[in-house]
N, C-alpha and C positions, 0 to 999 in steps of 0.2 A: 257473268250472270246471264241466265237464259232470259228470253223475251217474256216467257210466262212468269218467271220469278220477278222480273222488273215490273210487269203489270200488276202482279200481286202486291209488291212493295208500294207501288204508287197508289193503289186502291186503299191500302191500309193507312198510308201516311195522310191520305185525304181526311181520314176520320180522327186524326190526332187532335188533342186539345188545342184550342185557339192559341194557347201559349207556345205551340210548336208548329208554326206554318213552315215546316221544312228547315227550321233553324235549331242550332244547338242552344241550350238554356242560357249559356253565358260564355264568356271568354272570347277568343279571337276567331273561332270557327264561325263561318257564315251559314253552315249547314251541318247536319250530322256527318261524321266521318264514315267512310265506306264500311269499316268493320262494325261500327255502331248500327248502321242500317242493316248490315248482314245479320247481326245478332238479333235485332228487332224482328226482322223478317222471319228468321228461324223460329223465334218464340211465338210470334203471332200465328204462324202456320200450324205449329204443333200444340200450342196452348198447354204445356206441361205443368204439373203442380210444382215440381222442383226443377230448377234450372241453374247450372253452374257455369258462370262466365269467367274465364281466366284471361286477363289482359294485362300486359306489362305495365309497371308503374309509369304514370304520365300519359297513358293512352286515352284516358277519359272514361273510366268505369262509372264515375258518379253521373256524368251526363247521360250515359246509356241507361242507367238504373232509374233516374228520375224521368227520362223520356218514357220509359216503359210504365212507370208508376202513373204518369199522367194519362197514358193511353188506357190503362186498366180502370182508373177512376172515371174517366170520360165514358167508357163503355160499360160501366157498372159491373165489371168483373169482380171488383172489390169495392168496399165502402170506406176503408181506412188503410193507413200505411204505418208500419213500425220499422224503423231503421235501427239496427244494432251495430255499434261501432266499437273499435278496440279501446279508445281513450275518450276522456271528457272533451278534449279539444276537438277531436274529430266529430264527436256527437254534435257539438255546436256548429262545426263547419258544414255538416250535412244539413242542419236546420236552416242555415243562412243560404246555402246553395238552393235548397228546395223553395225557400221564400222568393227567390229571384224569378222563379218560373210559376209562381202562384200556388204552390203546395205549402201549406202551413203546418210545420211540425213543432211540437212542444219539446224543447231539449231539457226542460226543468221538471218534467212530469215525475211525480213520486207515487201517487195513489189517488183513488177516487175517480169520479167521472171527468172526462176531458171536456174542455170548453168547446162550445159549438162552432167557434171560428176555426178550429184546428181540423186538419185532415188526418192527423196521427201524431206519433211521438218519435223521439230519437233517444235511445238509451245505450248504455255500455254493456258489454258481456258480463262485467262484474256486477252491474245492476240487476241483470237478469238472474245471475247466480244467487243473489241475495233473496229475490222474491219471484221465483218462477211462476207460482200459482196466480199472482196478481196479473201477470202478462197472459197466462193461459185463459183466465176469465175474460180478459179483454178480447182475445182473438175468437173465443167461443161466442161472444155476444154479437159480433159483426164480422162480415166477410173481410178478411185482412190479407194484405200483401206484406210479407216480412222480408226486408232486405238485410241480408247478413253480410256486412262489409268485412273484407279480409277474414273470411270464415275460418281460416286455419286457426284463428285464436279460440274458436270453440273447442279445439282439441288441446288447448294449453293445459287444462287440468280436467280431471275426470268430472269434477263437480260442475264446471262450466258446460261441458258437453252434455251432461245429464240434465242440467237446468234448461238448456236450449231445446233439448228433445221434449222435455215436459211442458215447457211454455208454448212451443210453436208447433207441436204435433198436430193440433186441430186447424192450423192456418189454411186458408183457401189456396194461397200461392206463396211459394218461398223462392226468392232470388238470391243465390249465393254468389259473392264476388271475391276475387282474389287476384293478386299479381304474382303471388308465390305460393302455390298450393302444397309444395313439398314440406314435410316435417321429418325430423329425425326419429321421433318416437313412433309407436304403433297405436296411439290413441285414435280410434276412428273419428272422423269429422262428421258431425250430424248433417243429415240431408244430402250427403254426397254419395254418389253411386261408385262402387268399386267393382272392377272387372278383373277376373283371374286370367293371367297370361299363360303362355305355354310352359313357363318355368314354375307354375303353381303359385306365383306371387300375385296378390291382389293390389291393383293400383287404381288411384282415383281416375274417373272418366269425366272429362269436361264436356259440356254441351256445346260450348263455343270457345275457341282459343285464339288469342291474338298475341303472338310473342314479340319479343324485342326485335328480332330480325325482321319480321314483317313490318313492325312500326317504324323501324329505321328506314326500310325501303320506301315506305309511304311518307317519309319526312314528318311523321307524327311525333317522334322523339329525337333528341339530339344524339349524335355519335359521341362516344366518351374516349378521351385521351387519358390513359392511366400513366402517371409519372411515379416510378418506383425509386425508393432511396434505400441504400444499404449503409454500411459503415461498421466501425469497430465498437464493440460493447465490452464492458468489464463490470462484473458484479460479484457479490459475496453471497454464497449459499448459506442456508440455515446452519449447516455443519461448520461454517467458518472458512470454507475453501473459496479462494479467489479464482474466477474463471474469466478468460478473455476469449471472445469469439467474434466472428464477422457475420453480421446479419445476412442471411441468404446462403451461407455455407452449409453443407450437409451436417446435420446435428441430430441428436435425439429429440423427441417431442418435448421433453422437459426443458432442454437447453434452448430450443427454439422459443418456447414460451417465455423463459427468463430473459433471453436476449431481446425479445420483442418488448417486454415490459421495461427493460432498461432503456430502449430507444424512446419509449413514450414518457419516460420520467422527465418532467418539466425542468429539473435541475441540471440535466445534461446538456450537451450541445446539439443533439439530433433534432429535437423538437424546434428549438429556435431557428435552426438552419432550414428546416422544412417549411415552417411557417413563413419565414422570410421569402423563400422561393415561391410559395403559394401566393403571397401578397404581390410579388412581382408579376406572377402569371395573371392575377386579378387585374392589375394595372393595365396589362396588355389587352386583356379581354374587354375592359371598359372603354378602350379606344373605339371599339365597334359597337359595344353594348353598354351604354353609359350607366345604366342602373344595375349592372351585374353585381351579384353578392356572393359571398363565400361563407362556408359553414365548416366548423370543426366538430366532428362527432366524438365526444370524449367518453371515457369509460366510467367516470364517477365525478361527483361534485367537486372534490378537492382539485382534481386534475383540470376540470373545466375552468375553475377560478384561476388556477395557475396559468393555463393557456391564455385566458383573457388578459391577464397581466402582461404576458409576453407580447401579445398582439398590440396592446397599448404602447409598449416600449418600442415595438418595430414601426408602428404606423402613426403614433401620436394621437390616435383616436380610441375612445373606449368602445369595445364591441358589445353587442347585445348578448346577455347570458341567459340561457333558458334551462332551469333546473326542474326535473320532473315532479317534485313535490312542492314547487313554488305555486302559491295560489294565483299569481299573476302570470303564469307561464303562457297561457293562451293569448293574453293581451300583448305580451312581449313579442310573440311570434307574429301576431297580426300587425303590430306597429312596425316591426322590421320589414315585413312583406310590403307594406305600403310606403316605406321610406326608400332612400337611395343609399343607406348606410352600407359600409363595405363588409363588415364581419359579424357573424353570429357564432356563438359557442353553445353547444347543447349536449345534454346527457341522454342518449338513447331515444328519448321520446320523439325526436324529429326524424327518426330513421324510417318511419312508416306513415304514409297517408297524409302528412301535413303538406299542404300545397303552398310553396313559396316559389312561383315560377321563375323569379329572377335569379335564383341560386345557380351559379355556373361553375364555381370552383369549390372543391371539397377536400378536406383532410381527414382521412380515416385513422383516428387516433384512439381506437379501442382494440382490445385483444379478443373480441368476439370473432370466432372463426367458423360460423355456420353459413352455408350458402344462402339460407333464408334471410338472415340479417344483412348479409352483404348486398343481396339483390335489393332489399328494401332501402338500404342506405344509399346505394348508387342511384336508386329511383328518385331520390330527392333532387337530382341535378339534370335529369334527362328530359324534363317537360319542355317541349319546343314551343316557342312563341312566334318565331319567324324562320324562314329557310336560311340555312348556313350557320346557325349557332352551333357551337361545340361545347361540351362539358369537359372539365379537367379535374381528375381526382388523384390526389397524392396518397401513396401507399408505402408502408414499409415493405422491404423485400422479404416477404414471408411466403413459403411455398403454397399454402392454401389460398392466400389472397391472390397470388399471381395466377393460380389455376382458375379461380372464379372469374378474374378479370379477362382471361383468355377465352372463357366459355360463356360470355354474356348472352350469346344468341341461343344457347341450348335451352330447351323447354323440358321441365321435369314434372312428374306427377307424384302425388303423395303415395308412398309405398306403405301398405298396411301390414305386410308380413316381412320379416327379416329373411334374407336368403337362407335356404335350408341346407346347402352343401356345407360339409365340414370345412372349416378354415376359410370359407368365402366371405369377403367383407364387402359391404356396401360403401363405396367411397364417399357417400353423402350421409353416412350414419353417424352423426355426432352424438355425444353423450347428452342425456336429458338435462344434466347440470348446465351444459352450455346453452341449451335452449331456454332453460329457466332464466339464465343470466341475460340472454338476448332479449327476452320479452318482459323482464321485470321493469316495472315503471318506477318504483321507489328505489332509492339507493341505500337500502337498509344494510346494516352491518351483519353479515352472515357468519363471520368468523372464519371464512374460507381463506382469507389472506394470511391468517396466522399459520395455517397448515403448510403453506408454500412460502413462508417467510424468507425474504432475501433482501439484499441491499444493493441498489443500483449505484455503481461507483463512478462510471465514466462512459460517455457515449459521444460519437461523432457521426456526422452524416456524409454520405457520398452519393452523388447522383448515379443511379444504376442503369436504368433503361426506360424507354417509353413503349407502352403497349397500346396498339390501336388496331381494331378490326381483326383481332386474332394474330397479328404479326408483332414482332419486337424490333425496336430501333435503338441505336445509340450504344456508346461505350461508356465505361465509368469515368466520371470526372468530379473534381472537387467543387463544393458549393462556391458560387461567385466566379467560377471560371468561365472563359469565353464559350467553352463547349456546353456548359449547363445553360448559359444565357440563350444560346441558339434554340434550345427546345422550349424554354420558358417564353420566348418571344414569338412563338407561332401565332399568327393573327387569330382573333376570336370569332371571326365570321368567314367561314370557308365552306365550300362544298366538300362532301366526304372524300371524293377522289382527289381533290386538291390537298387535303390534309395528308393523305397517303403519299402523294408525290413530294410534298414539302418535307415530310419526315425522311423519306429516302434521300433527298438532296442534303439535308442536314447531317445525316449519318455519313454520307460519302465525304462531305467536307471535314467532319470530325476525324475520320480515318486518315484523310490526306494530310491534315494538320499534324496529326500524331506522328506520321511517317517522316515528316521534315525535321523533327526534333532529334538531336543527338541522344544516344542512349543514356549518357550521364545526366541529361536534363529531363529526359522523359520519365515520368512516374510510371511504375509498373502498371498502374491502372489504365494509363493512356496508351500503352504499347500495343500495337497490333499483335494478334496471337502468334503470327509466324516469327516475331522477333523476341518473344518472351523466352527466358531460359527454360530448358526442358528438365524439370525435376519432378519425380513422381510424387503423388499426393502423400504416399506413405513416408517418403523422405522428408517432406516439408513438415508433416505432423511430428516426426521424430525431432527435427531441429527446433520446432516451437516448444515441444515438451522439454527438451534439454535446456533451452534458454529459460523457460519458466521455472524449472527445477533449480537452476543456478541462482536465479533472481530470488527465489524463495529462501534458499540457504543464506544468501547475502543479506536478506531482510533481518534474519536473526543475528547475523554477525554485526551489521551496521546499525540496526535499530530504526532504519528508515522504512517507510511504507513501500509496498510494491510499485504503486503508481509513480512515486518520486524516482525510483530506480529506473523504471522503464523510460520515463521522460528524460532522465539524464543520459541514458544510453542512446536515445534518439538524437539528443543535442550533440553528443560527442562523436557518434558514428554517422549521423545523418540518416536520411531515409524515412519512410512512412512507419506507422505503427506495426508491431510484430505480425498481426494477422494478415497484412498485405505486403510484408517485406519479402525481398527475394532471398533465395538460399544463401547467396553471398553476403547479404546484409545481416542475416541471422547468424551466420558463422562469425562475422566480424564482432557482433555484440556478445556472442558467447565468449570469444577470446578476451574482450574488454572486461566483462564481469569477472572472468577468471583472474585477470590481471589485478583487478581491484581487491579481490578476496585474498590473493597471495600477499599483497602489500600490508593487509591488516593483521596477518599472522605474526 
């Protein structure tokens, strides 16, 4: 920062409201963070009507916005404030945060004149969508600062975007905030500037950007350890075909989706194994951070309740359950935040903006695969309270999720136009259906499940790898094994470089341990690559196809289900499930099922 800029910043901060004598409005910070001061300085120098601040989740967007609001009110730039938030809970959270610094916002405002004690109101995007003219009249009557929190939601539907334009077009100042500005559709976001690049594609242009990489370097957010679990899945399609596959293996998009849904089925073994591992990780973290909490982000209400039951069986304690259409959802979140309880299970609504700083362990148990939702979800665990804290997020081994986890530090802008070249694809261009699913607050029955009807039959979990700071560590190991425990037992309070060093040591120890085992004892999963039998992928696929075909034929001959036959083959022949068996083990099972079939003739 230049001397001139520093002097300017000091001069401006001198005129801040008495509520801000160089201090953050609340929390552990004793003063504004460098990025917040930088953004304030830029705004005060330029005094723009529209300002877009992009800051990673957990960086303190609310603090920045309220500091700026206080400055504008104090300098009579504006006379009132309107905050627009994505959800009812966030609307109330904004009002509470503002009250702590002397700005009174009415979160229950519906119509008519505002009480004289209030400086403004807090509303939702849906509320603006219902009565845009009510809000337009308010901003026309008095000079208004409109704070649009997570402004990408104004592009969720055409009606919301149009309502925001209609309501706030006359506003004196508009401050747009987001941690994740990119969207998969091409709905323009109101009050956001788009600039055309050399490729002819228009992208959103932020006035101030503070990404995860910068926040991590400044110790503003926690580093994240991603623990990925694969495993063997078996399901029945709508056509009645039984399919077995290993999560993480190359598959079609439909097969990946179905294997993923099979893993998340609470009746299988994958979710209990992963929840057990996550609870062990939480126990380790709580040795250094006694009030650390964990969160499962579930896909729907039925799954959330089933996961809560599993957690109670694993831990002996009842977790907090937050359902998006539950009238007590906000209170449940607040109560959990203020407690030292271990677990919370929620459906989507906790994926964005809800501030529970003690959350340190997460389980991503939804099939939403948009970078927007993933970033929001992980953002719930990265808010740093003191130096050395780390976050741990458990994931299924799904290509999209692994890609997002490895690219946490990338910053993306909202693309308004699709690439124009024939056949060119935007890697972050998900379908609008996925985005609707990601942002839907209610868990209404859409009938979509019927179109992709299938039955999850069997699942098991296998520890796959750890991802940290763009690098991968570890070899596959079974739940409960010494190898898995090595990674779950990483201390919860470490400097980022210590985490990296410890992961490297654990990996070296795992490889050394695996090499000491005789081949007949070493599971294929734990064998170093140089000692694994060399068989082409095509040959393995053919052997599995042959085995499944013979088992299918034997089903009709014996009347026994597929699963029973596969289990019996494993019992008689030994070895792991077919998806991870060696070529020799597959050939042995093929011979055995042929022998059984011959005996029955």
